[in-house]
Structures are given as C-alpha cells and as structure tokens.
C-alpha positions as CSV (number, residue, x, y, z in Angstrom):
1,M,-41.9,36.2,59.1
2,A,-40.4,33.5,56.9
3,S,-42.6,31.7,54.9
4,L,-42.5,27.6,53.9
5,S,-44.0,28.1,50.7
6,Y,-40.4,27.6,48.7
7,L,-41.3,23.5,50.1
8,P,-42.5,21.8,47.2
9,P,-45.2,19.6,49.1
10,V,-45.4,16.1,49.4
11,K,-48.0,14.1,50.2
12,P,-48.6,12.8,54.3
13,S,-48.9,9.3,53.5
14,A,-45.9,8.9,51.8
15,I,-43.8,10.6,54.4
16,A,-45.2,8.2,56.7
17,L,-44.6,5.6,54.9
18,G,-41.4,6.5,53.9
19,T,-40.1,7.3,57.1
20,V,-41.4,4.0,58.7
21,Y,-39.5,1.7,56.1
22,N,-36.5,4.4,56.3
23,H,-36.5,4.1,60.6
24,A,-36.7,0.4,60.1
25,I,-33.2,0.2,58.1
26,S,-31.5,2.4,60.1
27,L,-32.5,-0.1,63.5
28,A,-30.7,-2.6,61.4
29,I,-27.7,-0.8,61.6
30,L,-28.5,-0.1,65.2
31,G,-29.3,-3.1,66.1
32,P,-26.1,-4.1,68.1
33,V,-26.9,-0.7,69.8
34,F,-30.2,-2.2,71.0
35,G,-29.0,-5.4,71.5
36,E,-26.9,-4.5,74.6
37,T,-29.2,-2.3,75.7
38,Y,-32.1,-5.5,76.2
39,R,-28.4,-6.9,78.0
40,E,-28.4,-4.9,80.3
41,A,-32.3,-4.4,80.9
42,Q,-32.0,-8.2,81.5
43,R,-29.5,-6.9,84.1
44,A,-31.0,-4.2,85.8
45,N,-32.6,-5.4,89.0
46,S,-35.5,-3.1,88.8
47,K,-37.0,-0.9,85.9
48,E,-36.3,2.3,87.5
49,E,-32.6,1.4,87.5
50,F,-32.4,0.9,83.6
51,F,-34.3,3.9,83.5
52,K,-32.3,5.3,85.0
53,S,-28.9,3.9,83.5
54,K,-26.5,5.2,80.3
55,E,-27.7,2.1,78.3
56,A,-31.5,3.6,78.1
57,A,-30.6,6.9,78.1
58,S,-28.4,6.4,74.8
59,A,-30.9,4.0,72.6
60,A,-33.6,6.1,73.3
61,S,-31.1,9.0,72.4
62,A,-30.1,6.2,69.4
63,W,-34.0,5.4,68.2
64,G,-34.9,9.4,68.6
65,S,-32.0,11.0,66.6
66,S,-33.2,8.1,63.9
67,L,-36.7,8.0,63.6
68,V,-36.2,12.2,63.4
69,G,-33.5,12.0,60.7
70,S,-36.0,8.8,58.5
71,G,-38.6,11.2,58.4
72,V,-36.4,13.7,57.0
73,Q,-34.9,11.8,54.4
74,T,-38.0,10.9,53.2
75,Y,-39.4,14.1,53.1
76,A,-36.1,15.5,51.1
77,V,-36.7,12.5,48.8
78,G,-39.8,12.8,48.5
79,A,-39.1,16.8,47.2
80,L,-36.5,15.9,44.9
81,I,-39.0,13.4,43.2
82,N,-41.7,16.0,42.8
83,A,-38.7,19.0,41.7
84,T,-37.8,16.5,38.7
85,G,-41.0,15.2,37.8
86,T,-39.6,11.7,38.4
87,L,-42.6,9.0,37.7
88,T,-40.3,6.0,36.0
89,Y,-39.3,3.4,38.9
90,K,-35.7,3.6,36.7
91,G,-35.5,7.7,37.0
92,A,-36.2,7.0,40.6
93,A,-33.2,4.8,40.7
94,Y,-31.1,7.2,39.2
95,L,-32.6,10.3,41.8
96,G,-31.7,8.0,44.5
97,S,-27.6,6.6,43.3
98,L,-27.3,10.9,42.9
99,V,-28.1,11.1,46.9
100,F,-26.4,8.1,47.7
101,L,-23.6,8.9,46.0
102,A,-23.8,13.1,47.1
103,S,-24.6,12.0,50.5
104,A,-22.8,8.6,51.1
105,A,-19.9,7.2,49.3
106,P,-17.6,9.7,50.4
107,S,-17.3,8.6,54.2
108,F,-17.4,4.9,53.1
109,I,-14.5,6.0,50.8
110,S,-12.6,7.5,54.3
111,Q,-13.7,4.5,56.1
112,L,-12.0,2.1,53.5
113,A,-8.8,4.5,52.9
114,T,-8.0,6.3,56.1
115,E,-9.7,4.9,58.9
116,K,-8.5,1.1,57.3
117,R,-11.8,-0.9,58.5
118,P,-12.7,-4.5,57.3
119,L,-14.4,-4.4,54.0
120,D,-17.1,-6.4,55.2
121,Q,-17.9,-3.8,57.8
122,V,-18.3,-1.8,55.3
123,A,-20.8,-3.6,52.7
124,V,-22.6,-4.1,55.5
125,T,-23.0,-0.5,56.2
126,V,-23.1,0.5,52.2
127,L,-25.6,-2.5,51.9
128,A,-28.1,-0.5,54.2
129,R,-27.1,3.2,52.8
130,V,-28.1,2.0,49.6
131,A,-31.5,0.1,50.6
132,E,-32.0,3.8,53.1
133,T,-31.8,6.3,49.4
134,V,-32.0,3.9,45.8
135,G,-35.0,2.4,48.3
136,L,-36.6,4.7,49.3
137,S,-36.4,7.1,45.9
138,V,-38.0,3.7,44.8
139,F,-40.3,2.8,47.0
140,L,-41.5,6.7,47.2
141,T,-42.2,6.5,43.2
142,W,-44.2,3.2,43.5
143,W,-46.2,5.3,46.9
144,G,-46.7,8.4,44.8
145,T,-45.3,11.9,45.9
146,R,-47.2,14.1,45.0
147,T,-50.2,15.9,46.5
148,N,-52.6,16.7,43.6
149,P,-51.7,14.5,40.8
150,F,-53.0,16.5,37.9
151,D,-50.4,19.3,38.5
C-alpha cells in the first residue's frame, strides 16, 4: 500500500482559503464562459431545458475543474512554502515568481510568438496568472501554512 506520509502537511484552513482566493481569480478568466451560459439560461424556456443544454454542461465542467485545480495548486504552493522554510513576504514573492515562470510563462511566450494572439489579451491572462501564483504565495504566507509553527 502506498503511503502519503512523504507529502508535506499544509494547514487545512490555508488550503480552503487559498482555494477560494485562487478560484475567484480563475472565475475572472472564465467570466465570458459563464456570461454566455447566463444569457443561454435566460433564453431557455424552462430550467429543465437549460440544464440539459451543452452550455450548462460546459460551464459546470469549467467550474468544477477550476475548483479542483485551485485546490491542488493551493496545496502545492503551501507545500513549497513549508518545504523551503519561506517566512517572509519577499521570499513568498520570489517563490511565487518561480512557480509562475515554471508553469505559465512558456504558454505566454507561445501565445505571443507562435499563435500571434493580441498583446492585450495575453496581458490580461498574464496578470491573472501572476495573481494566481505570486499573489497566492504571498496570501498563504500571510495566513500561515504550517500545521505546527514551532516545528
């Protein structure tokens, strides 16, 4: 049987609050999807018709995967904070920047260089991802991630 004892513990309240923080930022990015879903719900003749629609299914899928992803990302950042012994906001900002550079920066370079997306569209996404990484790590440092701060 595999053991999860090698995973660093993170304070449950930090995971919960970080998930809410990160999910709220993700919803800002997914706003257009939910806006279209809301307009479709208004056009539907009944609740049953709307809930059977493709828009409702895609919105629920986007919302659910965003929530799960936010929780996983929050745990990972909290675990990194604990594993590296980060105690200051400056250290948290550096750690969040490294997470941003490792996880999101390659896709933005690809969007600009290869896909030729408009700069303003990429800039909004970059700001959201910076808030999801750097902002999350600073927020978690402020809240505290250690289950026993005296260890």
